[in-house]
BAZA-613336 format. One record per residue: x negated, y negated, z negated of N, C-alpha, C in turn; residue in three letters. Coordinates in steps of 0.1 Angstrom, whole numbers, padded with zeros to 4 digits, always signed. Layout:
BEGIN
XYZXYZXYZALA ...
! end
This chain:
BEGIN
-0055-0199-0030-0059-0198-0017-0064-0184-0014VAL -0072-0178-0023-0078-0165-0021-0067-0154-0022TYR -0058-0156-0031-0048-0146-0033-0039-0146-0021ILE -0035-0157-0015-0027-0158-0003-0034-0152+0009ALA -0047-0155+0010-0055-0149+0021-0056-0134+0020THR -0058-0129+0007-0058-0115+0005-0045-0108+0010PHE -0034-0115+0007-0021-0109+0012-0021-0108+0027ALA -0026-0118+0034-0026-0118+0049-0036-0107+0054VAL -0047-0106+0048-0058-0097+0053-0053-0082+0053SER -0043-0079+0045-0039-0065+0045-0032-0061+0058GLY -0028-0070+0066-0022-0067+0079-0032-0065+0090TYR -0044-0069+0088-0054-0069+0099-0056-0055+0106ALA -0057-0044+0098-0060-0031+0104-0048-0026+0112SER -0036-0031+0109-0024-0026+0116-0024-0030+0131SER -0032-0040+0134-0033-0045+0148-0038-0033+0157TYR -0046-0025+0152-0052-0013+0159-0043-0001+0158HIS -0032-0002+0150-0024+0010+0148-0010+0008+0154ARG -0008-0003+0161+0006-0006+0166+0011+0006+0175ALA +0023+0009+0173+0029+0020+0181+0028+0034+0175GLY +0020+0035+0164+0018+0048+0158+0028+0050+0146GLY +0031+0062+0144+0041+0065+0133+0033+0065+0120LYS +0038+0058+0110+0031+0058+0097+0031+0072+0090PRO +0021+0075+0082+0021+0088+0075+0031+0087+0064PHE +0039+0097+0063+0051+0096+0053+0048+0105+0041ASN +0046+0100+0029+0043+0108+0017+0056+0116+0013PRO +0055+0127+0007+0066+0134+0002+0068+0130-0013VAL +0080+0132-0018+0083+0129-0032+0073+0135-0042LEU +0067+0127-0050+0058+0132-0060+0043+0133-0055GLY +0041+0129-0043+0027+0129-0038+0019+0118-0044GLU +0007+0120-0047-0002+0110-0053-0015+0107-0045THR -0022+0097-0049-0035+0094-0044-0043+0086-0054TYR -0055+0089-0055-0064+0081-0064-0076+0077-0057GLU -0082+0066-0061-0094+0061-0056-0102+0055-0068CYS -0113+0062-0071-0122+0058-0082-0135+0054-0077ASP -0138+0041-0077-0151+0036-0071-0158+0029-0081ARG -0166+0035-0090-0173+0029-0101-0182+0018-0095PRO -0188+0020-0083-0198+0010-0078-0191-0003-0075GLU -0177-0003-0073-0169-0015-0070-0161-0019-0082LYS -0163-0012-0094-0155-0014-0106-0140-0013-0103SER -0136-0003-0095-0123-0002-0090-0117+0012-0094LEU -0105+0012-0099-0097+0024-0101-0083+0022-0095ARG -0078+0031-0087-0065+0029-0080-0058+0042-0080PHE -0045+0042-0083-0036+0054-0083-0023+0050-0077VAL -0017+0059-0068-0005+0056-0062+0004+0069-0063ALA +0017+0067-0062+0027+0078-0063+0039+0075-0055GLU +0044+0085-0048+0057+0084-0041+0068+0087-0051GLN +0076+0077-0056+0085+0078-0067+0099+0081-0062VAL +0102+0078-0049+0116+0080-0044+0115+0084-0029SER +0124+0092-0025+0124+0096-0011+0136+0090-0004HIS +0147+0088-0010+0159+0081-0004+0164+0071-0014HIS +0160+0058-0013+0152+0052-0003+0137+0055-0006PRO +0128+0055+0005+0114+0057+0002+0108+0046-0006PRO +0101+0049-0017+0095+0039-0025+0081+0044-0029ILE +0071+0036-0025+0057+0039-0029+0052+0029-0039SER +0046+0033-0049+0041+0024-0059+0026+0026-0062VAL +0019+0016-0066+0005+0018-0069+0000+0009-0080CYS -0011+0012-0086-0017+0004-0097-0032+0004-0095HIS -0039-0007-0096-0053-0008-0095-0058-0017-0106ALA -0070-0014-0112-0076-0023-0121-0091-0023-0120ASP -0097-0034-0123-0111-0036-0123-0114-0047-0134SER -0127-0050-0135-0130-0060-0145-0126-0074-0140LYS -0122-0076-0128-0119-0089-0122-0104-0091-0120ASN -0096-0080-0120-0082-0082-0118-0074-0069-0122TYR -0061-0071-0123-0051-0060-0124-0041-0062-0113ILE -0038-0051-0106-0030-0052-0094-0020-0041-0094PHE -0007-0044-0092+0003-0033-0090+0013-0037-0080TRP +0019-0028-0073+0027-0030-0061+0039-0020-0060GLN +0050-0025-0057+0062-0017-0055+0066-0020-0040ASP +0064-0009-0032+0067-0011-0017+0078-0002-0013MET +0088-0008-0007+0099+0000-0002+0103-0006+0012ARG +0112+0001+0019+0115-0002+0033+0130-0004+0035TRP +0133-0012+0044+0147-0013+0049+0147-0012+0064LYS +0157-0005+0069+0158-0003+0084+0168-0012+0090ASN +0165-0017+0102+0174-0025+0110+0175-0019+0123LYS +0187-0017+0128+0189-0011+0141+0194-0022+0151PHE +0187-0022+0163+0189-0032+0173+0193-0025+0186TRP +0204-0019+0187+0208-0012+0199+0200+0000+0202GLY +0190-0002+0211+0181+0010+0214+0168+0010+0207LYS +0166+0001+0197+0154+0001+0189+0157+0000+0174SER +0147+0003+0166+0148+0002+0152+0137-0006+0146MET +0140-0014+0137+0130-0022+0130+0129-0018+0115GLU +0116-0016+0111+0114-0012+0097+0108-0024+0090ILE +0115-0029+0080+0112-0041+0073+0107-0038+0059VAL +0094-0041+0056+0089-0039+0042+0094-0049+0032PRO +0098-0044+0021+0102-0053+0010+0096-0048-0003VAL +0096-0057-0013+0090-0053-0025+0082-0065-0031GLY +0076-0062-0043+0068-0073-0050+0055-0068-0054THR +0045-0076-0052+0031-0073-0056+0027-0083-0067THR +0021-0077-0077+0017-0085-0089+0001-0084-0090HIS -0004-0096-0093-0019-0097-0096-0021-0105-0109VAL -0029-0099-0118-0033-0107-0130-0048-0109-0129ILE -0052-0121-0130-0066-0125-0130-0070-0129-0144LEU -0078-0121-0151-0082-0124-0165-0087-0139-0166PRO -0081-0146-0176-0085-0160-0178-0078-0169-0169GLY -0069-0164-0160-0063-0173-0150-0048-0172-0152TRP -0041-0164-0143-0027-0164-0143-0021-0151-0138ASP -0009-0149-0139-0001-0138-0134+0006-0143-0122HIS +0002-0137-0110+0008-0141-0098+0017-0130-0092LEU +0028-0134-0086+0037-0125-0079+0038-0128-0064GLU +0039-0118-0056+0040-0120-0042+0052-0112-0037GLN +0061-0119-0030+0073-0113-0024+0072-0113-0008GLU +0076-0102-0002+0077-0102+0012+0092-0106+0016ILE +0093-0116+0023+0107-0122+0025+0110-0121+0040CYS +0119-0112+0044+0123-0112+0058+0129-0125+0063PRO +0126-0129+0075+0131-0142+0080+0139-0140+0093SER +0146-0150+0097+0154-0149+0109+0146-0152+0122SER +0134-0157+0120+0125-0160+0131+0115-0149+0134GLY +0103-0152+0139+0093-0142+0141+0087-0137+0128TYR +0086-0124+0127+0079-0119+0115+0086-0121+0102GLY +0079-0126+0093+0084-0127+0079+0076-0137+0071GLU +0080-0139+0059+0073-0148+0050+0067-0141+0038SER +0056-0146+0033+0050-0141+0021+0050-0153+0011LEU +0055-0150-0001+0056-0161-0011+0048-0156-0023ARG +0038-0164-0027+0030-0161-0038+0032-0172-0048THR +0035-0168-0061+0038-0179-0070+0032-0176-0084ARG +0030-0186-0092+0026-0185-0106+0032-0197-0113SER +0028-0199-0125+0033-0211-0133+0026-0224-0128ASP +0015-0222-0121+0007-0234-0118+0010-0239-0103ILE +0011-0230-0094+0014-0233-0080+0021-0222-0073CYS +0025-0224-0061+0030-0214-0052+0026-0216-0038GLN +0026-0205-0030+0022-0205-0016+0033-0198-0008CYS +0036-0204+0003+0045-0197+0013+0037-0196+0026LYS +0036-0184+0031+0030-0181+0044+0040-0176+0053ILE +0040-0182+0065+0050-0178+0075+0043-0172+0087THR +0047-0161+0092+0042-0154+0104+0049-0161+0116PHE +0041-0168+0124+0047-0175+0136+0040-0170+0149ILE +0047-0171+0160+0042-0167+0173+0035-0154+0172ASN +0027-0150+0181+0021-0137+0181+0008-0138+0173VAL +0008-0130+0162-0004-0128+0153-0008-0141+0145ASN -0001-0152+0146-0004-0164+0140+0003-0165+0126GLU -0004-0172+0117+0002-0174+0104-0001-0189+0100VAL +0007-0195+0092+0005-0208+0086+0011-0208+0073GLU +0006-0216+0064+0011-0217+0050+0007-0229+0043GLY +0014-0232+0032+0011-0243+0024+0011-0239+0009THR +0002-0245+0001+0001-0242-0013+0005-0255-0020ILE +0015-0254-0029+0020-0266-0035+0019-0265-0051THR +0017-0276-0057+0016-0276-0072+0030-0275-0078ASP +0031-0275-0091+0043-0274-0098+0053-0285-0095HIS +0048-0296-0090+0057-0307-0086+0061-0307-0072LYS +0056-0296-0064+0060-0295-0050+0051-0302-0041GLY +0040-0308-0046+0030-0315-0037+0021-0305-0030LYS +0019-0307-0017+0010-0298-0010-0004-0301-0013VAL -0011-0291-0018-0025-0293-0022-0035-0285-0012ILE -0030-0275-0005-0038-0268+0005-0029-0264+0017HIS -0036-0263+0028-0029-0258+0040-0037-0246+0046ARG -0030-0236+0050-0037-0224+0055-0032-0222+0070LEU -0041-0216+0078-0036-0212+0092-0046-0202+0097PHE -0042-0196+0108-0051-0186+0114-0044-0175+0121GLY -0051-0164+0123-0045-0152+0128-0047-0140+0119LYS -0036-0133+0116-0038-0122+0106-0047-0111+0110TRP -0050-0110+0123-0059-0099+0128-0073-0104+0131ASN -0075-0117+0128-0089-0123+0131-0094-0130+0119GLU -0087-0140+0113-0093-0148+0102-0083-0158+0097GLY -0085-0164+0085-0077-0174+0079-0086-0186+0075VAL -0080-0198+0077-0088-0210+0075-0080-0219+0065TYR -0087-0227+0057-0081-0236+0048-0085-0250+0051CYS -0075-0259+0052-0077-0273+0056-0071-0277+0069GLY -0076-0287+0075-0071-0292+0088-0082-0290+0098ASP -0078-0285+0110-0088-0284+0121-0093-0298+0125PRO -0106-0300+0130-0115-0289+0132-0125-0287+0120PRO -0122-0293+0109-0131-0292+0097-0127-0282+0087SER -0117-0274+0090-0112-0264+0081-0123-0253+0077ALA -0122-0248+0065-0131-0238+0061-0126-0224+0063THR -0134-0215+0068-0130-0201+0070-0130-0194+0057CYS -0118-0189+0052-0117-0182+0040-0120-0167+0041ILE -0115-0161+0052-0117-0147+0055-0117-0144+0070TRP -0126-0134+0073-0127-0130+0087-0126-0115+0087ARG -0118-0109+0096-0117-0095+0097-0130-0088+0101ALA -0133-0077+0094-0145-0069+0098-0144-0063+0112ASN -0155-0060+0118-0155-0053+0131-0150-0039+0129ALA -0143-0034+0138-0138-0020+0137-0149-0010+0141MET -0149+0002+0136-0159+0012+0140-0158+0014+0155PRO -0169+0018+0161-0170+0020+0176-0160+0030+0180ALA -0157+0041+0172-0148+0051+0177-0134+0051+0170ASP -0130+0039+0166-0117+0038+0158-0105+0042+0166HIS -0105+0041+0179-0094+0045+0187-0092+0060+0187GLU -0102+0068+0184-0101+0082+0183-0097+0087+0169GLN -0097+0077+0160-0093+0080+0146-0082+0072+0141TYR -0072+0071+0149-0059+0064+0145-0060+0050+0141TYR -0071+0043+0146-0072+0029+0143-0077+0027+0129GLY -0083+0037+0122-0088+0035+0109-0100+0026+0108PHE -0101+0017+0098-0112+0009+0095-0123+0018+0088THR -0135+0013+0087-0146+0021+0080-0141+0025+0066LYS -0135+0015+0059-0130+0018+0045-0120+0029+0045PHE -0110+0028+0055-0100+0038+0055-0105+0052+0057ALA -0116+0053+0066-0122+0066+0068-0128+0071+0055MET -0133+0063+0047-0140+0067+0035-0129+0073+0025GLU -0117+0068+0026-0107+0071+0016-0102+0086+0017LEU -0105+0092+0029-0101+0106+0031-0112+0116+0027ASN -0124+0111+0023-0135+0120+0020-0131+0128+0008GLU -0135+0141+0008-0132+0150-0002-0143+0160-0005LEU -0152+0156-0014-0163+0165-0017-0159+0175-0028ASP -0166+0186-0030-0162+0197-0039-0161+0192-0054PRO -0170+0182-0058-0169+0178-0072-0156+0169-0074SER -0152+0161-0064-0140+0154-0066-0128+0163-0065LEU -0128+0173-0057-0116+0182-0056-0113+0188-0069LYS -0123+0191-0077-0120+0197-0090-0113+0188-0100LEU -0114+0175-0097-0108+0165-0107-0094+0160-0102LEU -0090+0163-0090-0077+0158-0085-0066+0166-0089LEU -0054+0160-0091-0042+0168-0092-0038+0175-0079PRO -0031+0186-0079-0028+0193-0066-0018+0185-0058PRO -0013+0173-0063-0004+0165-0055-0011+0154-0047THR -0025+0154-0048-0032+0143-0041-0031+0145-0026ASP -0029+0135-0019-0027+0135-0004-0038+0142+0003THR -0051+0141-0002-0062+0147+0005-0062+0162+0005ARG -0053+0168-0003-0051+0182-0003-0040+0187+0006LEU -0034+0178+0013-0024+0182+0023-0031+0188+0036ARG -0027+0200+0040-0034+0206+0051-0030+0199+0064LEU -0018+0194+0065-0015+0187+0078-0023+0174+0079ASP -0025+0167+0068-0033+0155+0069-0047+0158+0073GLN -0053+0169+0068-0066+0172+0071-0068+0177+0086ARG -0058+0184+0090-0058+0188+0104-0057+0176+0114LEU -0049+0166+0110-0048+0154+0118-0061+0147+0119LEU -0068+0146+0108-0082+0140+0108-0091+0147+0117GLU -0090+0161+0118-0098+0169+0126-0094+0169+0141GLU -0083+0162+0144-0078+0161+0158-0070+0173+0162GLY -0066+0181+0153-0057+0193+0157-0043+0189+0155ASN -0037+0182+0164-0024+0176+0163-0013+0187+0162VAL -0014+0197+0171-0004+0207+0172-0003+0215+0159GLU -0014+0219+0153-0014+0226+0140-0009+0217+0129ALA -0013+0204+0130-0009+0195+0119+0006+0193+0119ALA +0012+0193+0131+0027+0191+0132+0034+0203+0126GLU +0028+0215+0129+0034+0228+0123+0034+0227+0108GLU +0022+0223+0102+0021+0223+0088+0030+0212+0082GLN +0031+0201+0089+0040+0190+0085+0054+0194+0083LYS +0059+0202+0093+0072+0207+0092+0074+0216+0080GLN +0064+0224+0077+0065+0233+0065+0066+0224+0052LYS +0057+0214+0051+0057+0205+0039+0071+0198+0038VAL +0077+0193+0049+0089+0186+0048+0101+0196+0044GLU +0100+0209+0049+0110+0218+0045+0109+0222+0031GLN +0097+0223+0025+0096+0225+0011+0102+0214+0003GLN +0100+0202+0008+0106+0190+0001+0121+0191+0001GLN +0127+0195+0012+0142+0197+0013+0146+0208+0003ARG +0139+0218+0003+0142+0229-0006+0142+0225-0021ASP +0132+0217-0025+0131+0212-0038+0143+0202-0041ARG +0146+0194-0032+0158+0185-0033+0171+0192-0035ARG +0172+0203-0028+0185+0211-0029+0186+0217-0043ARG +0175+0222-0048+0175+0228-0062+0179+0217-0072VAL +0173+0205-0071+0177+0194-0080+0191+0191-0079LEU +0197+0190-0067+0211+0187-0065+0220+0198-0071ASP +0216+0210-0069+0224+0221-0074+0225+0222-0089GLU +0215+0216-0095+0214+0216-0110+0217+0203-0116ASN +0222+0193-0108+0225+0180-0112+0213+0173-0119SER +0201+0175-0113+0189+0169-0119+0184+0159-0109MET +0175+0150-0115+0169+0140-0107+0154+0141-0108THR +0146+0137-0098+0132+0137-0099+0127+0127-0109HIS +0117+0131-0117+0111+0121-0127+0096+0119-0123GLU +0093+0107-0118+0079+0104-0115+0070+0106-0127PRO +0058+0110-0124+0049+0114-0135+0040+0102-0140ARG +0036+0093-0131+0026+0083-0135+0031+0069-0135PHE +0044+0067-0131+0050+0054-0131+0064+0055-0137PHE +0069+0043-0142+0082+0042-0148+0089+0030-0142ARG +0102+0030-0142+0110+0019-0137+0112+0009-0148LYS +0109-0004-0146+0111-0014-0156+0125-0020-0155SER +0127-0029-0164+0141-0035-0165+0146-0042-0153LYS +0136-0048-0146+0140-0056-0134+0140-0047-0121ASP +0141-0034-0123+0142-0024-0112+0129-0023-0103ASP +0118-0028-0109+0105-0025-0102+0098-0014-0109THR +0087-0009-0103+0080+0002-0109+0066-0002-0114TRP +0063+0003-0126+0050+0000-0132+0043+0012-0137VAL +0030+0012-0139+0023+0023-0143+0026+0027-0158SER +0026+0040-0161+0028+0043-0175+0015+0046-0182ASN +0004+0043-0175-0010+0043-0180-0014+0057-0186ASN -0010+0067-0179-0013+0081-0183-0023+0088-0174THR -0024+0083-0161-0031+0091-0151-0046+0093-0155TYR -0053+0083-0158-0067+0084-0161-0070+0091-0174TRP -0061+0090-0183-0063+0097-0196-0061+0112-0194ASP -0051+0116-0186-0049+0130-0183-0060+0136-0174LEU -0065+0128-0165-0076+0132-0157-0088+0136-0165ARG -0090+0128-0176-0102+0130-0184-0100+0142-0194ARG -0088+0142-0200-0085+0153-0210-0070+0155-0211ASP -0065+0167-0207-0073+0179-0206-0077+0182-0191PRO -0074+0173-0182-0077+0175-0168-0065+0181-0161GLY -0063+0178-0148-0052+0182-0141-0051+0197-0139PHE -0063+0204-0139-0063+0218-0137-0057+0226-0148ALA -0056+0219-0160-0050+0225-0172-0035+0221-0174HIS -0030+0213-0165-0016+0209-0166-0007+0215-0156LEU +0006+0215-0160+0016+0221-0151+0020+0211-0141ASP +0015+0212-0128+0018+0202-0118+0027+0208-0107CYS +0035+0200-0101+0044+0205-0091+0036+0210-0078PRO +0042+0220-0072+0036+0225-0059+0044+0218-0047VAL +0037+0209-0040+0043+0202-0030+0040+0207-0016LEU +0030+0216-0014+0027+0221-0001+0019+0234-0003TRP 
! end
């Protein structure tokens, strides 16, 4: 129930960002989030540009989480649809290894399928903002029902006695001026001097265009963005001319064509430190 609800909750903040263009990482770009007070460590890397593939890995004392996110485009005459595909894995110590797949559907939205050896859950996005789902045991028997709105909350059971499993947090008062960011999203861009010394030069917080966007300087940000993208094209041309391919630094491709962490990021961060390593120049 909680894993399925967690999957739905990730869509909540997108309600306030509808119509906006997503921030596009360049090949080799990374991001880390180290929150000792939450027992959380997270690292992400852009491992492919065509097709675009973003991968991440997070661990804490309560779970291990990794995700392989990629996109497919659909053209509908005068419009284009971007469909997310990929697999999310969660391991809960003492419990089970769960996999979540995003499954495009022919109706409204898509389906999320979360499965383990014990049970599985299918959540379908129906009507505007609404979701419903069932959790079945290994024999196919329905043991829980979920329903709600992905931008408001999710309930377990049958109305009117259903239990609220999750409710979306209130947005910051000035979120419309900051691209629909939640309070947590705003914290992710913070860059104090002590942290800057620990980051690899590929960390997204060091992108000048991203920083200018946060400061509201859209015109200067667009100019810097064009420079960053041209540098990426130049690097791609050099690779092609030398019959070389890009090798991700912190993730590797597994046998089933998904991406997993190679477990080197935090060790390298600690010793010898990224300042002492040969890192690519992305911007």
